[in-house]
ROFIVO-391762 format. One record per residue (C-alpha): residue number from 1; x, z, y; residue in three letters. Coordinates in Angstrom, 2 decimals. Layout:
N
<atom><num>NUM</num><X>X</X><Z>Z</Z><Y>Y</Y><residuo>ala</residuo></atom>
...
END
This chain:
115
<atom><num>1</num><X>156.26</X><Z>39.61</Z><Y>107.95</Y><residuo>met</residuo></atom>
<atom><num>2</num><X>155.67</X><Z>36.55</Z><Y>105.81</Y><residuo>asn</residuo></atom>
<atom><num>3</num><X>156.14</X><Z>36.90</Z><Y>102.09</Y><residuo>ser</residuo></atom>
<atom><num>4</num><X>159.35</X><Z>35.30</Z><Y>100.82</Y><residuo>pro</residuo></atom>
<atom><num>5</num><X>159.27</X><Z>32.29</Z><Y>98.53</Y><residuo>gln</residuo></atom>
<atom><num>6</num><X>160.47</X><Z>34.32</Z><Y>95.54</Y><residuo>asn</residuo></atom>
<atom><num>7</num><X>158.81</X><Z>37.74</Z><Y>95.64</Y><residuo>gln</residuo></atom>
<atom><num>8</num><X>160.46</X><Z>38.65</Z><Y>92.33</Y><residuo>asp</residuo></atom>
<atom><num>9</num><X>163.95</X><Z>38.29</Z><Y>93.80</Y><residuo>ser</residuo></atom>
<atom><num>10</num><X>165.86</X><Z>41.53</Z><Y>94.22</Y><residuo>tyr</residuo></atom>
<atom><num>11</num><X>167.90</X><Z>39.91</Z><Y>96.99</Y><residuo>asn</residuo></atom>
<atom><num>12</num><X>164.73</X><Z>38.96</Z><Y>98.89</Y><residuo>glu</residuo></atom>
<atom><num>13</num><X>163.48</X><Z>42.55</Z><Y>98.58</Y><residuo>met</residuo></atom>
<atom><num>14</num><X>166.81</X><Z>43.91</Z><Y>99.78</Y><residuo>leu</residuo></atom>
<atom><num>15</num><X>166.81</X><Z>41.47</Z><Y>102.72</Y><residuo>ser</residuo></atom>
<atom><num>16</num><X>163.31</X><Z>42.60</Z><Y>103.72</Y><residuo>ala</residuo></atom>
<atom><num>17</num><X>164.42</X><Z>46.25</Z><Y>103.66</Y><residuo>ile</residuo></atom>
<atom><num>18</num><X>167.56</X><Z>45.41</Z><Y>105.65</Y><residuo>gln</residuo></atom>
<atom><num>19</num><X>165.36</X><Z>43.65</Z><Y>108.23</Y><residuo>ala</residuo></atom>
<atom><num>20</num><X>163.18</X><Z>46.79</Z><Y>108.43</Y><residuo>phe</residuo></atom>
<atom><num>21</num><X>166.30</X><Z>48.95</Z><Y>108.96</Y><residuo>his</residuo></atom>
<atom><num>22</num><X>167.55</X><Z>46.55</Z><Y>111.64</Y><residuo>asp</residuo></atom>
<atom><num>23</num><X>164.16</X><Z>46.36</Z><Y>113.40</Y><residuo>lys</residuo></atom>
<atom><num>24</num><X>164.08</X><Z>50.13</Z><Y>113.84</Y><residuo>his</residuo></atom>
<atom><num>25</num><X>167.86</X><Z>50.59</Z><Y>114.28</Y><residuo>asp</residuo></atom>
<atom><num>26</num><X>168.09</X><Z>53.01</Z><Y>111.36</Y><residuo>phe</residuo></atom>
<atom><num>27</num><X>171.89</X><Z>52.92</Z><Y>111.51</Y><residuo>lys</residuo></atom>
<atom><num>28</num><X>171.94</X><Z>54.03</Z><Y>115.16</Y><residuo>gly</residuo></atom>
<atom><num>29</num><X>169.03</X><Z>56.50</Z><Y>115.05</Y><residuo>thr</residuo></atom>
<atom><num>30</num><X>169.73</X><Z>58.63</Z><Y>111.96</Y><residuo>gly</residuo></atom>
<atom><num>31</num><X>167.50</X><Z>56.66</Z><Y>109.61</Y><residuo>gly</residuo></atom>
<atom><num>32</num><X>170.43</X><Z>56.01</Z><Y>107.28</Y><residuo>glu</residuo></atom>
<atom><num>33</num><X>171.55</X><Z>59.66</Z><Y>107.18</Y><residuo>asp</residuo></atom>
<atom><num>34</num><X>171.70</X><Z>60.43</Z><Y>103.46</Y><residuo>leu</residuo></atom>
<atom><num>35</num><X>170.37</X><Z>64.04</Z><Y>103.50</Y><residuo>pro</residuo></atom>
<atom><num>36</num><X>167.46</X><Z>62.81</Z><Y>105.63</Y><residuo>tyr</residuo></atom>
<atom><num>37</num><X>166.79</X><Z>60.00</Z><Y>103.15</Y><residuo>arg</residuo></atom>
<atom><num>38</num><X>166.79</X><Z>62.47</Z><Y>100.24</Y><residuo>val</residuo></atom>
<atom><num>39</num><X>164.17</X><Z>64.54</Z><Y>102.06</Y><residuo>ala</residuo></atom>
<atom><num>40</num><X>162.06</X><Z>61.41</Z><Y>102.57</Y><residuo>leu</residuo></atom>
<atom><num>41</num><X>162.37</X><Z>60.51</Z><Y>98.88</Y><residuo>met</residuo></atom>
<atom><num>42</num><X>161.26</X><Z>64.03</Z><Y>97.91</Y><residuo>ala</residuo></atom>
<atom><num>43</num><X>158.27</X><Z>63.64</Z><Y>100.24</Y><residuo>glu</residuo></atom>
<atom><num>44</num><X>157.33</X><Z>60.32</Z><Y>98.64</Y><residuo>glu</residuo></atom>
<atom><num>45</num><X>157.70</X><Z>61.78</Z><Y>95.15</Y><residuo>leu</residuo></atom>
<atom><num>46</num><X>155.26</X><Z>64.50</Z><Y>96.22</Y><residuo>gly</residuo></atom>
<atom><num>47</num><X>152.83</X><Z>61.80</Z><Y>97.36</Y><residuo>glu</residuo></atom>
<atom><num>48</num><X>153.18</X><Z>60.07</Z><Y>93.97</Y><residuo>ile</residuo></atom>
<atom><num>49</num><X>152.45</X><Z>63.37</Z><Y>92.25</Y><residuo>ser</residuo></atom>
<atom><num>50</num><X>149.44</X><Z>63.92</Z><Y>94.47</Y><residuo>ser</residuo></atom>
<atom><num>51</num><X>148.10</X><Z>60.45</Z><Y>93.72</Y><residuo>ala</residuo></atom>
<atom><num>52</num><X>148.25</X><Z>61.22</Z><Y>90.00</Y><residuo>ile</residuo></atom>
<atom><num>53</num><X>147.03</X><Z>64.81</Z><Y>90.00</Y><residuo>thr</residuo></atom>
<atom><num>54</num><X>144.19</X><Z>64.11</Z><Y>92.45</Y><residuo>lys</residuo></atom>
<atom><num>55</num><X>143.00</X><Z>61.06</Z><Y>90.51</Y><residuo>gly</residuo></atom>
<atom><num>56</num><X>143.62</X><Z>58.56</Z><Y>93.29</Y><residuo>lys</residuo></atom>
<atom><num>57</num><X>143.33</X><Z>54.84</Z><Y>92.54</Y><residuo>ser</residuo></atom>
<atom><num>58</num><X>146.07</X><Z>52.81</Z><Y>90.89</Y><residuo>asn</residuo></atom>
<atom><num>59</num><X>146.36</X><Z>50.91</Z><Y>94.17</Y><residuo>gln</residuo></atom>
<atom><num>60</num><X>147.18</X><Z>54.14</Z><Y>96.02</Y><residuo>gln</residuo></atom>
<atom><num>61</num><X>149.63</X><Z>55.15</Z><Y>93.29</Y><residuo>leu</residuo></atom>
<atom><num>62</num><X>151.29</X><Z>51.73</Z><Y>93.48</Y><residuo>ala</residuo></atom>
<atom><num>63</num><X>151.65</X><Z>52.02</Z><Y>97.26</Y><residuo>glu</residuo></atom>
<atom><num>64</num><X>153.33</X><Z>55.43</Z><Y>96.96</Y><residuo>glu</residuo></atom>
<atom><num>65</num><X>155.67</X><Z>54.10</Z><Y>94.25</Y><residuo>cys</residuo></atom>
<atom><num>66</num><X>156.52</X><Z>51.14</Z><Y>96.50</Y><residuo>ala</residuo></atom>
<atom><num>67</num><X>157.35</X><Z>53.58</Z><Y>99.31</Y><residuo>asp</residuo></atom>
<atom><num>68</num><X>159.79</X><Z>55.39</Z><Y>97.01</Y><residuo>leu</residuo></atom>
<atom><num>69</num><X>161.30</X><Z>52.12</Z><Y>95.80</Y><residuo>met</residuo></atom>
<atom><num>70</num><X>161.84</X><Z>50.98</Z><Y>99.40</Y><residuo>ile</residuo></atom>
<atom><num>71</num><X>163.55</X><Z>54.29</Z><Y>100.20</Y><residuo>leu</residuo></atom>
<atom><num>72</num><X>165.78</X><Z>54.07</Z><Y>97.11</Y><residuo>val</residuo></atom>
<atom><num>73</num><X>166.79</X><Z>50.50</Z><Y>97.90</Y><residuo>met</residuo></atom>
<atom><num>74</num><X>167.32</X><Z>51.45</Z><Y>101.55</Y><residuo>gly</residuo></atom>
<atom><num>75</num><X>169.57</X><Z>54.28</Z><Y>100.42</Y><residuo>thr</residuo></atom>
<atom><num>76</num><X>171.73</X><Z>51.71</Z><Y>98.63</Y><residuo>ala</residuo></atom>
<atom><num>77</num><X>171.99</X><Z>49.89</Z><Y>101.95</Y><residuo>ile</residuo></atom>
<atom><num>78</num><X>172.77</X><Z>53.10</Z><Y>103.85</Y><residuo>ala</residuo></atom>
<atom><num>79</num><X>175.38</X><Z>54.27</Z><Y>101.34</Y><residuo>ala</residuo></atom>
<atom><num>80</num><X>176.76</X><Z>50.76</Z><Y>100.81</Y><residuo>asn</residuo></atom>
<atom><num>81</num><X>176.52</X><Z>50.46</Z><Y>97.05</Y><residuo>phe</residuo></atom>
<atom><num>82</num><X>175.17</X><Z>47.74</Z><Y>94.77</Y><residuo>asp</residuo></atom>
<atom><num>83</num><X>171.97</X><Z>49.19</Z><Y>93.33</Y><residuo>leu</residuo></atom>
<atom><num>84</num><X>171.32</X><Z>46.20</Z><Y>91.09</Y><residuo>lys</residuo></atom>
<atom><num>85</num><X>174.74</X><Z>46.53</Z><Y>89.48</Y><residuo>gln</residuo></atom>
<atom><num>86</num><X>174.26</X><Z>50.31</Z><Y>89.16</Y><residuo>ser</residuo></atom>
<atom><num>87</num><X>170.84</X><Z>49.76</Z><Y>87.58</Y><residuo>phe</residuo></atom>
<atom><num>88</num><X>172.18</X><Z>47.50</Z><Y>84.82</Y><residuo>trp</residuo></atom>
<atom><num>89</num><X>175.19</X><Z>49.74</Z><Y>84.18</Y><residuo>lys</residuo></atom>
<atom><num>90</num><X>172.85</X><Z>52.73</Z><Y>83.80</Y><residuo>lys</residuo></atom>
<atom><num>91</num><X>170.43</X><Z>50.78</Z><Y>81.58</Y><residuo>met</residuo></atom>
<atom><num>92</num><X>173.32</X><Z>49.94</Z><Y>79.25</Y><residuo>asp</residuo></atom>
<atom><num>93</num><X>174.11</X><Z>53.68</Z><Y>78.99</Y><residuo>lys</residuo></atom>
<atom><num>94</num><X>170.47</X><Z>54.64</Z><Y>78.48</Y><residuo>leu</residuo></atom>
<atom><num>95</num><X>169.94</X><Z>52.09</Z><Y>75.71</Y><residuo>met</residuo></atom>
<atom><num>96</num><X>172.75</X><Z>53.74</Z><Y>73.72</Y><residuo>lys</residuo></atom>
<atom><num>97</num><X>171.18</X><Z>57.20</Z><Y>73.90</Y><residuo>arg</residuo></atom>
<atom><num>98</num><X>169.13</X><Z>58.89</Z><Y>71.24</Y><residuo>glu</residuo></atom>
<atom><num>99</num><X>165.75</X><Z>60.40</Z><Y>71.99</Y><residuo>ser</residuo></atom>
<atom><num>100</num><X>164.25</X><Z>63.76</Z><Y>71.06</Y><residuo>lys</residuo></atom>
<atom><num>101</num><X>160.77</X><Z>65.18</Z><Y>71.13</Y><residuo>met</residuo></atom>
<atom><num>102</num><X>160.69</X><Z>68.29</Z><Y>73.31</Y><residuo>ile</residuo></atom>
<atom><num>103</num><X>157.44</X><Z>70.19</Z><Y>73.76</Y><residuo>asn</residuo></atom>
<atom><num>104</num><X>155.53</X><Z>67.17</Z><Y>72.45</Y><residuo>gly</residuo></atom>
<atom><num>105</num><X>157.09</X><Z>64.72</Z><Y>74.94</Y><residuo>lys</residuo></atom>
<atom><num>106</num><X>159.88</X><Z>62.23</Z><Y>74.34</Y><residuo>ile</residuo></atom>
<atom><num>107</num><X>163.16</X><Z>62.78</Z><Y>76.19</Y><residuo>arg</residuo></atom>
<atom><num>108</num><X>166.07</X><Z>60.37</Z><Y>76.39</Y><residuo>val</residuo></atom>
<atom><num>109</num><X>169.00</X><Z>62.29</Z><Y>77.79</Y><residuo>ser</residuo></atom>
<atom><num>110</num><X>172.59</X><Z>63.22</Z><Y>77.21</Y><residuo>glu</residuo></atom>
<atom><num>111</num><X>171.80</X><Z>66.15</Z><Y>74.97</Y><residuo>phe</residuo></atom>
<atom><num>112</num><X>174.56</X><Z>68.72</Z><Y>74.92</Y><residuo>arg</residuo></atom>
<atom><num>113</num><X>174.78</X><Z>71.74</Z><Y>72.70</Y><residuo>asp</residuo></atom>
<atom><num>114</num><X>174.38</X><Z>74.93</Z><Y>74.70</Y><residuo>val</residuo></atom>
<atom><num>115</num><X>176.33</X><Z>77.86</Z><Y>73.29</Y><residuo>asn</residuo></atom>
END
């Protein structure tokens, strides 16, 4: 596949993933089944973890992260939602949150009192 003119374009990335889905008939062969996609994302997250904990190169880590990103974007295709719009909506929410240090690490979450 030739690289698109604008490799920074979300729409170009999404089109490339759609072409991959179409090439392998994901819609007709179970590749867009959401529980299956969740399992694949968990597998890729494990590969990211392995790349970090086993001291693999940044190039290998980047490739595993790209695999996860492709799966996440493909899930937006499979579930028919606008990931870009969801991303910006979520970022707006996250930017309004406070952070806390928990066990020496920063957390930005919706902290709720537990009684």
